[in-house]
Residue, then its C-alpha position, 0 to 999 in steps of 0.5 A: m453250486t451256481t458259481t460252479s455251474t457258471r464258471p464253465h460257461l464263462m470260460g467257454y464264452l471267453r474262449d470263444q471271444l478271444e480265440t479269433p483275435l489271438t489266432l490272428v495276432g499269433g498268425f501275424f507274428r508268425m508271418c513276421v518271424l518267417t519274413g525276417k528269416a526269409l529276408f536273408r535267404r538267397p536269391f533275392q527276388w529283384r524282379e518282383f521287388i522292382l515291380q512292387c516298387w512301381f506298383i505301390m508308387r503308382v497307387a500311392l503317389l497321386p494320393a500322397i500329393l493330393v493329401s499333402v497340399p491341403f495339409t500344407v495349406l492348413l498348417i502354414f495358414t494357421l502357423n502364419v496367422l499365429l506368428a503374425q499375432f506375436g510379430a514373429a512372421d519372419l519365423s514362418g520358415a522355421g515353423a514350416a520346416i518343423g511342421a513338415v518334417t516332424q508332422l506332415g511327412p510321417q502323418v501323410t505317409v502313414l495315411v497313404v501307405a496304409g490306405a492305398g499301398s497296404t490295401a493294394i497289396c492285400a487285394d493282389l495277394g488275396a486274389r492269388t489266394i482265392r485262385e489257389e496260386i499260393d497253394a500251387m506254389e507250396v505244392l511246387g516247393i516254392d516258399p510264398i513268404h520268400r517269393l511274394v511277401v519279402p519283396r512286397v514288404i521291402a518295397a513298401t518300406l522303401i516307397a514309404t521313405l521316398l513318399n515321406a521325402l516327397v511330402i516334406t518337399v511339397g510341404l516346404v515348397g507349398g509353404y513358401l508359395f503360400g506364405v510369400y505370395l498369399q500372406n506377404v511373408s518375406g521370402g528371404a526370411y522364410l528360407a533363412t529360418l528353415t534350419t533354425i529348429t529343424g536339423l539332421p536328427e529330426v529328418v532322420i527320425a522322420m525317415v525312420k518313422a516313415a520306414t517303420f510305417g511302410l514295414i508295418a503296412g506291408l506286413v499287415g497287407c501281406y498277412r491279410g491277403l494270404t489269410v483271406r477266406g470266403g472266396s471273392k465275397g471275403l476279399v471285398p471287406l478284407s481289402t479295407r481292413p489293412s489300412c485300419c490295422a496298419w494305421s490306427p496303432f501307430s499314427r499317434s507316434t507321429w505326434c511324438 
């Protein structure tokens, strides 16, 4: 008798606990499908795409540089100290290349794109949603997915790839300056060993990682911005969530 009466309460508790997250996951994947379908619809919003590229680059460029510099110093300093213990300081270039391409570039990219780019997209679309601009577009027969989401997602993907290339360049140049001028590493040996371990496949994999992070960050930022509730009070805490949602599940893959 007790088991029979407890079962409805348990089912109701589970339903209440799972309803909100399952609704969010379902809505997100629904928007992903709609975005994929709208991606091939013409005409493409080139003006919005260019504006969003500039917008995301403007908010993400300086943080990417500021984050990559200390990461580079920490990576190169630790690596050179370790190599010096084994008498292999001439391999500093090989270590810097593999570290910058496979770890530093994707890791900084996901931090910056998810933390700055995705948050900016969420705040922009969230403000439009609160002002009922999205509802007005739907009333006028304009698809907000095609008009607003697709350009932002593609822009986030492109900018993430470019930022990854920038961070890798900063890492290699910073590694050369720090290693040669501060740790007395041979400059010629550093340049000669850059491609000892790192080649085109590693660069391609790093670019694919960065593009994937940008795609996910753009999708998460757009979804959270379009589903904001509670007026301006709901936008403030919501603008910090896309960075966590976009970064936490996928940052571990940068170490693979």
